[in-house]
C-alpha positions in Angstrom: 6.9 -25.4 60.9 4.4 -22.6 61.3 7.0 -19.9 60.6 8.3 -21.7 57.5 4.9 -22.2 56.0 3.8 -18.7 56.8 6.8 -17.3 55.0 6.1 -19.5 52.0 2.4 -18.6 51.8 2.8 -14.9 52.6 5.3 -14.3 49.7 2.9 -15.0 46.9 5.3 -13.5 44.4 8.5 -15.0 45.8 10.6 -17.1 43.4 9.5 -20.7 43.7 7.9 -23.5 41.8 6.1 -22.5 38.6 2.8 -24.3 37.9 1.9 -24.8 34.3 3.9 -21.8 32.9 7.2 -23.5 32.1 6.9 -22.5 28.4 6.4 -18.8 29.4 9.4 -19.1 31.8 11.7 -20.3 28.9 10.5 -17.5 26.6 11.1 -14.8 29.2 14.5 -16.2 30.3 15.7 -16.4 26.7 14.6 -12.8 26.1 16.5 -11.4 29.1 19.6 -13.5 28.4 19.8 -12.0 24.9 19.8 -8.5 26.5 22.4 -9.4 29.1 24.8 -11.6 27.0 24.3 -10.2 23.5 23.3 -6.7 24.3 20.0 -6.9 22.5 17.2 -4.4 23.3 13.7 -5.8 23.7 10.3 -5.1 25.1 7.5 -7.4 26.2 4.2 -7.5 28.1 3.3 -10.2 30.6 -0.5 -10.3 30.6 -2.8 -12.3 32.8 -5.5 -12.1 35.6 -4.5 -11.2 39.1 -2.9 -14.2 40.9 -2.0 -16.0 37.7 1.7 -15.7 38.5 3.0 -12.8 36.5 5.3 -11.4 39.3 6.2 -14.9 40.4 7.3 -15.8 36.8 9.4 -12.6 36.5 11.0 -13.1 40.0 11.9 -16.7 39.2 13.5 -15.7 35.9 15.5 -12.9 37.6 16.6 -15.2 40.4 17.9 -17.8 37.9 19.7 -15.1 35.9 21.4 -13.7 39.0 22.9 -17.1 39.8 25.2 -16.6 36.8 28.2 -14.4 37.5 28.1 -12.6 34.1 24.4 -11.7 34.6 24.8 -10.7 38.2 27.7 -8.3 37.5 26.2 -6.7 34.3 22.4 -6.4 34.5 21.0 -3.3 36.2 17.3 -3.3 37.2 14.8 -0.5 37.6 11.4 -1.4 39.1 8.5 1.1 38.8 4.9 0.5 39.9 2.0 2.2 38.2 0.0 2.2 41.5 2.6 4.4 43.1 2.4 6.8 40.1 -1.4 7.0 40.2 -1.8 7.4 44.0 1.2 9.7 44.4 2.7 7.6 47.1 6.1 7.4 45.4 6.2 8.6 41.8 3.6 11.1 40.8 4.6 12.2 37.3 7.3 11.6 34.7 9.7 14.1 36.3 9.6 12.4 39.6 9.8 9.0 37.8 13.1 10.1 36.3 14.4 10.8 39.8 13.3 7.3 40.9 15.1 5.8 37.9 18.2 7.9 38.7 18.1 6.7 42.3 17.8 3.0 41.4 20.6 3.3 38.9 22.7 5.1 41.6 23.5 8.0 39.3 22.6 10.9 41.6 26.2 12.1 41.7 26.5 12.0 37.9 23.4 14.0 37.4 24.0 16.5 40.1 22.3 19.9 39.4 22.2 19.5 35.6 19.1 20.9 33.9 17.6 19.0 31.0 15.2 20.3 28.4 13.1 17.2 28.0 12.5 13.7 29.4 14.2 12.1 26.4 17.4 14.2 27.0 17.5 13.2 30.7 17.0 9.5 29.9 19.6 9.6 27.2 22.1 11.2 29.6 21.4 8.5 32.2 22.0 5.7 29.7 25.1 7.4 28.4 26.5 7.6 32.0 26.2 3.8 32.2 28.7 3.2 29.4 32.0 1.5 30.4 35.4 3.2 30.2 36.1 2.2 26.6 32.7 3.7 25.6 32.3 0.7 23.3 29.6 -1.0 25.4 27.0 -0.1 28.0 25.6 -2.0 31.0 22.3 -3.6 30.0 19.3 -2.2 31.9 16.0 -3.9 32.7 13.0 -1.7 33.3 10.1 -3.5 35.0 6.8 -1.6 34.9 4.3 -3.2 37.3 0.6 -2.3 36.8 1.6 -1.3 33.3 -1.9 -0.2 32.3 -1.7 2.7 34.8 1.3 4.2 33.1 -0.9 5.1 30.1 -2.6 7.8 32.2 0.6 9.8 32.2 0.6 13.0 30.1 1.2 12.0 26.4 2.5 8.6 27.7 6.0 10.3 27.7 7.6 7.7 29.9 6.4 4.7 27.8 7.3 6.4 24.6 10.9 7.1 25.6 11.5 3.7 27.2 10.1 1.9 24.1 12.0 4.3 21.8 15.3 3.6 23.6 14.6 -0.2 23.5 14.3 0.1 19.7 17.4 2.1 19.1 21.0 1.1 19.3 21.9 3.6 22.1 22.1 1.0 24.9 20.9 -2.5 25.6 17.6 -1.9 27.3 14.7 -4.2 27.9 11.3 -3.1 29.1 9.0 -5.6 30.7 5.4 -4.6 31.5 3.0 -6.6 33.8 -0.7 -6.0 33.4 -4.2 -7.6 33.9 -5.7 -5.7 30.9 -6.2 -7.9 27.8 -6.9 -4.8 25.7 -3.7 -3.0 26.8 -2.5 -2.4 23.2 -5.6 -0.4 22.5 -4.8 2.0 25.3 -1.4 2.9 23.8 -1.0 6.0 21.7 -0.1 5.3 18.1 3.5 6.5 18.4 4.0 4.4 21.6 2.5 1.3 19.9 4.7 1.7 16.9 7.8 1.4 19.1 6.7 -1.6 21.1 7.9 -5.0 19.9 4.5 -6.6 20.3 5.9 -9.5 22.3 3.1 -10.7 24.6 3.4 -13.5 27.2 0.0 -14.7 28.4 -0.7 -16.5 31.7 -4.2 -18.0 32.0 -4.5 -20.3 35.1 -5.4 -23.1 32.7 -4.7 -26.0 35.1 -7.4 -28.5 36.2 -8.5 -29.5 39.7 -6.1 -32.5 39.7 -3.3 -30.0 39.2 -4.8 -27.7 41.8 -4.6 -30.6 44.4 -1.0 -31.2 43.6 -0.3 -27.4 44.2 -2.1 -27.8 47.5 0.2 -30.6 48.6 3.4 -28.9 47.4 2.6 -25.7 49.2 2.2 -27.6 52.5 4.9 -30.2 52.2 8.0 -29.8 54.4 11.4 -30.0 52.6 13.7 -33.0 53.0 16.2 -30.6 54.7 13.8 -29.9 57.6 15.7 -30.4 60.9 13.2 -32.9 62.4 13.1 -35.7 59.8 10.6 -37.8 61.8 8.1 -35.0 62.2 8.6 -33.9 58.6 7.7 -37.4 57.4 4.6 -37.4 59.7 3.5 -34.0 58.6 3.9 -34.8 54.9 2.0 -38.1 55.3 -0.8 -36.1 57.0 -0.9 -33.6 54.1 -1.1 -36.5 51.6 -4.1 -38.0 53.5 -5.8 -34.6 53.6 -5.5 -34.3 49.9 -7.3 -37.6 49.5 -10.0 -36.7 52.1 -13.4 -36.1 50.4 -14.3 -33.3 52.8 -11.1 -31.5 52.1 -11.4 -32.1 48.3 -14.9 -30.5 48.4 -13.6 -27.5 50.3 -10.8 -27.1 47.7 -13.1 -27.7 44.8 -15.5 -25.0 45.9 -12.5 -22.6 46.2 -11.2 -23.7 42.8 -14.5 -23.0 41.1 -14.8 -19.7 42.9 -11.3 -18.5 42.1 -8.2 -20.2 40.6 -6.1 -17.3 42.0 -3.2 -18.7 43.9 -3.6 -15.9 46.5 -6.9 -17.4 47.5 -5.4 -20.8 48.1 -2.5 -19.3 50.0 -4.9 -17.3 52.2 -7.0 -20.5 53.0 -3.9 -22.4 53.9 -2.6 -19.5 56.0 -5.8 -19.5 58.1 -5.5 -23.2 58.6 -1.8 -23.1 59.4 -2.4 -20.4 62.0 -4.3 -23.0 64.1 -1.1 -25.1 64.6 0.0 -25.3 68.2 2.2 -27.6 70.3 -0.9 -29.5 71.4 -2.4 -29.5 67.9 0.7 -30.1 65.6 -1.0 -31.3 62.5 -3.6 -29.7 60.2 -7.0 -31.4 60.2 -10.0 -31.3 57.8 -11.9 -29.3 60.4 -9.1 -26.7 60.4 -9.6 -26.3 56.6 -13.4 -26.2 57.0 -13.1 -23.4 59.6 -10.5 -21.6 57.4 -12.9 -21.8 54.5 -15.7 -20.3 56.6 -13.5 -17.5 57.7 -12.3 -16.9 54.2 -15.9 -16.6 52.9 -17.0 -14.3 55.7 -18.6 -11.2 54.2 -16.9 -8.1 55.6 -19.8 -5.8 54.8 -22.3 -8.2 56.6 -20.0 -8.0 59.6 -20.2 -4.2 59.6 -24.0 -4.5 59.6 -23.8 -6.5 62.9 -22.4 -3.4 64.6 -25.0 -1.0 63.5 -27.8 0.5 65.6 -31.4 -0.6 65.1 -32.2 2.8 63.5 -29.3 2.3 60.9 -30.6 -1.2 60.2 -34.1 0.2 59.6 -32.6 2.7 57.1 -30.9 -0.1 55.2 -34.1 -2.1 55.1 -35.9 1.0 53.7 -33.2 1.3 51.0 -33.7 -2.4 50.3 -37.4 -1.9 49.7 -36.7 1.2 47.5 -34.3 -1.0 45.4 -37.0 -3.7 45.0 -39.7 -1.2 44.1 -37.6 1.0 41.7 -35.5 -1.9 40.4 -32.1 -0.7 41.6 -32.6 3.0 40.6 -30.7 5.6 42.7 -32.6 7.1 45.7 -32.0 10.0 48.0 -32.3 10.5 51.8 -35.8 12.0 51.6 -37.1 8.9 49.9 -35.4 6.7 52.6 -36.8 8.9 55.3 -40.4 8.7 53.9 -40.1 4.9 53.7 -38.9 4.7 57.3 -41.8 7.0 58.4 -44.3 4.6 56.8 -42.9 1.8 58.9 -42.9 3.9 62.1 -46.6 4.8 61.6 -47.6 1.2 61.4 -45.2 -0.2 64.1 -44.7 2.9 66.3 -45.0 0.8 69.5 -41.8 -1.2 68.8 -39.4 1.7 68.4 -38.8 5.2 69.6 -39.8 7.9 67.1 -36.6 9.6 65.9 -36.4 13.2 64.8 -35.4 13.8 61.2 -31.9 15.3 62.1 -31.1 12.1 64.1 -32.2 10.0 61.1 -30.0 12.1 58.9 -27.0 11.6 61.2 -27.6 7.8 61.1 -27.7 8.0 57.3 -24.4 9.9 57.2 -22.8 7.2 59.3 -23.8 4.6 56.7 -22.2 6.8 54.1 -19.0 7.0 56.1 -19.0 3.2 56.5 -19.3 3.0 52.6 -22.4 0.9 52.8 -24.1 3.7 50.8 -22.4 5.4 47.9 -23.2 8.9 46.4 -23.9 8.8 42.7 -22.9 12.5 42.2 -20.7 15.1 43.8 -22.3 17.4 46.4 -23.0 20.8 45.0 -24.1 24.1 46.6 -27.4 24.0 44.6 -28.4 20.5 45.7 -29.6 19.9 49.2 -28.0 17.0 50.9 -31.5 15.4 51.4 -31.8 15.1 47.6 -28.4 13.8 46.6 -28.7 10.5 44.7 -27.3 7.5 46.5 -26.8 3.8 45.9 -26.9 0.9 48.4 -23.7 -1.2 48.3 -25.4 -4.3 49.9 -27.5 -6.8 48.1 -30.6 -8.5 49.5 -28.8 -11.7 50.5 -26.2 -9.8 52.4 -28.9 -7.8 54.3 -31.0 -10.9 55.2 -27.9 -13.0 56.3 -26.7 -10.1 58.5 -30.2 -9.7 60.1 -30.3 -13.4 61.0 -27.1 -13.0 63.0 -28.0 -9.5 64.3 -28.3 -9.6 68.1 -31.6 -8.7 69.7 -33.2 -7.4 66.5 -36.9 -6.5 67.0 -39.2 -9.0 65.4 -41.2 -6.2 63.6 -38.0 -5.0 62.0 -37.1 -8.6 60.8 -40.7 -9.0 59.4 -40.4 -5.6 57.6 -37.2 -6.8 56.0 -38.8 -10.1 54.8 -42.0 -8.5 53.5 -42.0 -8.6 49.7 -43.7 -5.2 49.3 -42.8 -1.8 50.8 -45.1 -0.4 53.5 -47.6 1.5 51.5 
């Protein structure tokens, strides 16, 4: 049971049930069928917030297409991810992207050591190589550009221009599908790129209500009828139904629903609850979901604060007071050190008096932990004591972390709760 549910919840974008996006499914399916069956070229953008089901929608459409023999034998797919281009993990520029396209189309032997003058010539050669023996028709190709908005950072948007240009011409049946979170994506495109885009846009909005959200909760946990142990499956499904009607569980789900309609959030909550299942604890309970909700909402930065030294805690409190006094304006190490010294002069009996280099080392550690962020790049002219910084913790996070901090000196807690800086 645990293995089955984990696989279901882990693969957020795996083809499965579509919730409230049936119309978009039919639109995209029809679009890709026209490419595969009739040889039409198209382009479209799937736009929606993270977790709204963009990848799940595309995967479901492709899965259903591949079940038909004609589609399975004809359609070629090329998947490129904008994150990989930007980070340099896989594709770093348009030249390397072409190599990736060549690899996915399995045309390395055809290209060989040929040298091309431009991106367009190279792409045209690749598509020409896909033509069948009679040269009358060509295999339809689907280009999927995930994180589409990141491709606009390429020099002159060459990749996008050529893909959209080919999708408008009669050279070969090509469809380009982009997935993005940016609602203003068309404004980021160059004029020549925009003119070659079909302007088909499929929007996903997470528009379902809480009643629908509860139904999704049940469907994600229900065991299928084909489950080997029918008796246990029936018992499990009855328990899930009871959970969905429990007021405590509904309150937990309602809080998450109002916090984020992202399906990944729900999957993570359920994954944490499912992880508690054992032989001696075979069914999920309301307390499991309550504990999962607590773990889900745990503040990672507050947890980092729990492992800091008292000196580092004091520096964070000094920054907190600087934020309060200067209304969030950037500060530098010297200002933090002066604030810390004021506290030490008043409460010197509670702590050892640290030398300035030691305090600087503690400050640098906070910088490494990314609890403090530099507002400018270090330069030769600027001394490190005077580099402008910003604290990445808010007052609530600091106070919550201090409450759970083990053996924190009383004077330090009182300093944190004081409304004014130590003047």
